[in-house]
C-alpha positions in Angstrom: 0.0 0.0 0.0 1.4 3.4 -1.0 2.2 6.1 1.6 -0.5 8.3 0.0 -3.1 5.6 0.5 -2.1 5.2 4.2 -2.3 9.0 4.7 -5.7 9.3 3.1 -7.2 6.4 5.0 -5.8 7.6 8.4 -7.0 11.2 7.7 -10.6 10.3 6.9 -10.7 7.9 9.9 -9.4 10.6 12.2 -12.0 13.1 10.9 -14.7 10.5 11.6 -13.5 10.2 15.2 -13.6 13.9 15.8 -17.1 14.3 14.3 -18.3 11.4 16.4 -17.0 13.1 19.6 -18.8 16.3 18.8 -22.1 14.7 17.9 -22.2 12.3 20.9 -21.5 15.0 23.4 -24.1 17.4 21.9 -26.8 14.8 21.5 -26.3 13.6 25.1 -26.6 17.1 26.5 -29.7 18.0 24.5 -31.3 14.5 25.1 -30.9 14.8 28.9 -32.2 18.4 28.8 -35.3 17.6 26.8 -36.0 14.1 28.1 -36.3 12.8 24.5 -35.6 9.1 24.2 -35.3 9.5 20.5 -32.3 11.9 21.0 -30.9 9.8 23.9 -31.1 6.7 21.6 -29.2 8.7 19.0 -26.7 9.8 21.6 -26.1 6.1 22.5 -25.9 5.2 18.9 -23.4 8.0 18.3 -21.5 7.0 21.4 -21.0 3.5 20.0 -20.2 5.0 16.7 -17.4 6.9 18.4 -16.0 3.7 19.9 -16.4 2.1 16.4 -14.7 5.0 14.8 -11.8 4.8 17.2 -11.5 1.0 16.5 -11.6 1.7 12.8 -8.9 4.3 13.1 -6.5 1.9 14.7 -7.7 -1.0 12.5 -6.8 1.1 9.4 -3.3 1.8 10.8 -2.7 -1.8 11.7 -4.0 -3.2 8.4 -1.5 -1.0 6.5 1.4 -2.9 8.0 3.3 -5.0 5.5 3.4 -8.8 5.6 5.8 -10.4 8.1 6.9 -13.9 9.1 3.8 -14.5 11.3 1.3 -12.7 8.9 2.4 -13.8 5.4 -0.8 -12.4 3.8 -0.4 -9.1 5.6 -2.7 -7.6 8.3 -5.7 -6.8 6.2 -8.1 -9.1 8.1 -7.9 -6.6 11.0 -10.4 -4.5 9.1 -12.8 -7.4 9.0 -12.4 -7.9 12.7 -13.0 -4.2 13.2 -16.3 -4.4 11.2 -17.4 -7.4 13.3 -16.7 -5.5 16.5 -18.8 -2.6 15.2 -21.7 -5.0 14.4 -21.7 -6.3 18.0 -21.7 -2.7 19.4 -24.7 -1.7 17.3 -26.7 -4.8 18.4 -26.0 -4.0 22.0 -27.3 -0.4 21.4 -30.5 -1.8 19.9 -31.2 -3.9 23.0 -31.1 -0.9 25.2 -33.2 1.3 22.9 -35.9 -1.3 22.5 -36.1 -1.9 26.3 -36.3 1.7 27.1 -38.9 2.4 24.4 -41.1 -0.4 25.6 -40.8 0.9 29.2 -42.0 4.3 28.1 -44.8 3.0 25.9 -46.3 0.6 28.5 -44.9 1.1 32.0 -43.8 4.7 32.7 -44.5 8.2 31.5 -41.7 10.6 30.6 -42.3 14.1 29.5 -40.5 15.0 26.3 -39.7 18.7 25.5 -39.6 19.1 21.7 -37.6 22.3 21.9 -35.8 24.2 19.1 -32.5 22.8 20.5 -33.8 19.3 20.0 -34.6 19.9 16.4 -31.4 21.9 15.9 -29.1 19.1 17.1 -30.8 16.5 14.9 -30.5 18.7 11.8 -26.8 19.4 12.6 -26.4 15.6 13.0 -27.8 15.0 9.5 -25.5 17.6 7.9 -22.4 16.2 9.7 -23.3 12.5 9.0 -24.0 13.3 5.3 -20.6 14.9 4.8 -18.5 12.3 6.7 -20.3 9.3 5.2 -19.5 10.7 1.7 -15.9 11.1 2.6 -15.7 7.6 4.1 -17.4 6.0 1.1 -15.0 7.7 -1.3 -12.0 6.4 0.6 -13.5 3.0 1.1 -14.2 2.5 -2.6 -10.8 3.9 -3.6 -8.8 1.8 -1.3 -11.2 -1.2 -0.9 -11.3 -0.8 2.9 -14.1 -2.7 4.6 -13.4 -0.9 7.9 -14.0 2.5 6.3 -17.0 1.1 4.4 -18.5 -0.1 7.7 -18.1 3.4 9.2 -19.6 5.0 6.1 -22.6 2.6 6.3 -23.2 3.5 10.0 -23.2 7.2 9.3 -25.3 7.1 6.2 -28.0 5.2 8.2 -27.7 7.8 11.0 -29.2 10.3 8.5 -32.3 8.2 8.3 -32.5 7.5 12.0 -32.0 11.2 12.8 -34.9 12.0 10.3 -37.1 9.5 12.2 -36.3 11.3 15.5 -37.2 14.7 14.0 -40.5 13.2 12.9 -41.1 11.9 16.4 -40.3 15.3 18.0 -42.6 17.0 15.5 -45.5 14.7 16.5 -44.7 15.4 20.2 -45.0 19.1 19.6 -48.2 18.5 17.7 -49.5 16.5 20.6 -48.9 19.5 22.9 -50.6 21.8 20.5 -53.7 19.7 19.8 -54.0 18.0 23.2 -53.8 14.5 21.7 -52.0 12.2 24.3 -51.4 9.4 21.9 -49.1 11.5 19.8 -46.9 12.1 22.8 -45.7 8.5 22.5 -44.3 9.3 19.0 -40.8 9.8 20.5 -40.7 6.3 21.9 -42.0 4.9 18.6 -39.3 6.9 16.8 -36.7 5.3 19.0 -38.1 1.8 18.0 -37.8 2.8 14.4 -34.2 3.8 15.0 -33.5 0.5 16.6 -35.1 -1.3 13.6 -32.9 0.6 11.1 -29.8 -0.2 13.2 -30.7 -3.9 13.5 -31.1 -4.2 9.7 -27.8 -2.4 9.0 -26.0 -4.5 11.6 -27.2 -7.8 10.1 -26.1 -6.7 6.6 -22.7 -5.6 7.9 -22.4 -8.8 9.9 -23.0 -11.0 6.9 -20.5 -9.1 4.8 -17.9 -9.3 7.6 -18.3 -13.0 8.1 -18.1 -13.5 4.3 -14.8 -11.6 4.4 -13.4 -13.6 7.3 -14.3 -16.8 5.5 -12.7 -15.7 2.3 -15.9 -15.7 0.4 -15.7 -14.1 -3.1 -18.5 -12.7 -5.3 -20.6 -15.2 -7.2 -19.2 -15.8 -10.7 -15.9 -14.2 -10.0 -13.9 -17.4 -10.1 -15.5 -18.4 -13.4 -14.5 -15.1 -14.9 -10.9 -15.7 -13.8 -11.0 -19.2 -15.3 -12.3 -17.9 -18.6 -9.6 -15.1 -18.8 -6.9 -17.7 -18.2 -8.2 -20.1 -20.9 -7.7 -17.3 -23.4 -4.0 -17.1 -22.7 -2.0 -18.6 -25.6 -0.4 -21.9 -24.7 -2.8 -22.8 -21.9 -4.3 -26.2 -22.4 -6.3 -26.5 -19.1 -7.0 -24.4 -16.0 -6.7 -27.0 -13.2 -6.9 -24.9 -10.1 -7.9 -21.3 -9.2 -8.1 -20.0 -5.6 -8.8 -16.4 -4.6 -8.8 -14.6 -1.3 -8.6 -11.0 0.1 -6.8 -9.6 3.1 -8.2 -6.1 3.5 -7.7 -4.3 0.2 -5.1 -6.7 -1.0 -6.0 -9.8 -3.1 -4.2 -13.1 -3.7 -4.7 -15.6 -6.5 -3.2 -19.1 -6.8 -3.4 -20.6 -10.2 -2.3 -24.0 -11.7 -2.3 -24.3 -15.5 -1.3 -27.1 -17.9 0.7 -26.5 -21.1 2.1 -28.6 -23.9 4.3 -31.6 -22.9 8.1 -30.9 -23.1 7.5 -27.2 -23.4 10.8 -25.2 -23.1 11.3 -23.5 -19.7 11.4 -20.1 -21.3 8.0 -20.6 -23.0 6.5 -21.9 -19.8 7.7 -18.8 -18.0 6.2 -16.6 -20.7 2.8 -18.4 -20.3 2.9 -17.9 -16.6 3.6 -14.2 -17.1 0.7 -13.8 -19.5 -1.6 -15.6 -17.2 -0.5 -13.3 -14.3 -1.3 -10.3 -16.4 -4.7 -11.7 -17.5 -5.7 -12.0 -13.8 -4.4 -8.6 -12.9 -6.4 -7.0 -15.8 -9.5 -8.5 -14.3 -8.7 -7.9 -10.6 -6.8 -4.8 -9.5 -4.4 -5.0 -6.5 -4.0 -8.8 -6.7 -0.8 -10.7 -6.1 -0.9 -13.7 -8.5 1.1 -17.0 -8.2 1.0 -19.2 -11.3 2.2 -22.8 -11.6 2.5 -24.4 -15.0 2.5 -28.2 -15.3 3.0 -30.5 -18.3 -0.4 -31.7 -19.7 0.5 -35.3 -19.1 0.6 -35.0 -15.3 -2.7 -36.2 -13.8 -4.4 -33.3 -12.1 -4.6 -33.5 -8.4 -7.3 -30.8 -8.3 -9.8 -29.8 -11.0 -11.5 -26.5 -11.5 
């Protein structure tokens, strides 16, 4: 990984941490002042986002370390572990939000003050989350970082959850104006909606993280690599293709067959062409190619 890539990833991760600190503190103060469970649930959500952002920051730094004797494929899987950690934090948040919302709906009454400060902090949250999620997504796509993508996913869904909280606060204010008690429960219902959004996002993120840890690749990708290799001049058969990713870095192991008694120089040329064929299809992939005589019985078939 280039020094510029390391710098860009570290910078966007650090900005995310700083934004999370500001939003968490502000939401907590306003939520306690107004008694809004919707805002308090957002504060808890942002608090765990802060923890996740810090974990992401360190994960990005560690994943950039080069391969060593103990980690021959590099440290990229640290990003997958970071995303898994974030998933667990989000699910813990949801348990608390759902519990408190049910308490307010059925067992206790809490007055919510839908003040201008409450609306203001949620609007500020939307603006901040929109800008940092865009920055994180750009960096995640550019450098294929699952840790940054997980952060970006969190903050993009924060926009929707903040919008739901604003709706809940608006209905609470409408309840005060029209004297309709039922509308006063809108804040707790908004908190449940926030929890639903977070649960959905967490499950999606968890599935992607597990897939990364298990070296799952996109459906059909292996077939595309095999077809690209079959077009290389001199290749008789593609016997084995194995793909995996460690963070943004990819690895491909390929076994090909060529004509019997082929000169070493020509076999080397076929291997080079096969390597280039894979790299044209997949960027940032380290390719290992082994060429066997066609007469050798294959130990593994594609």
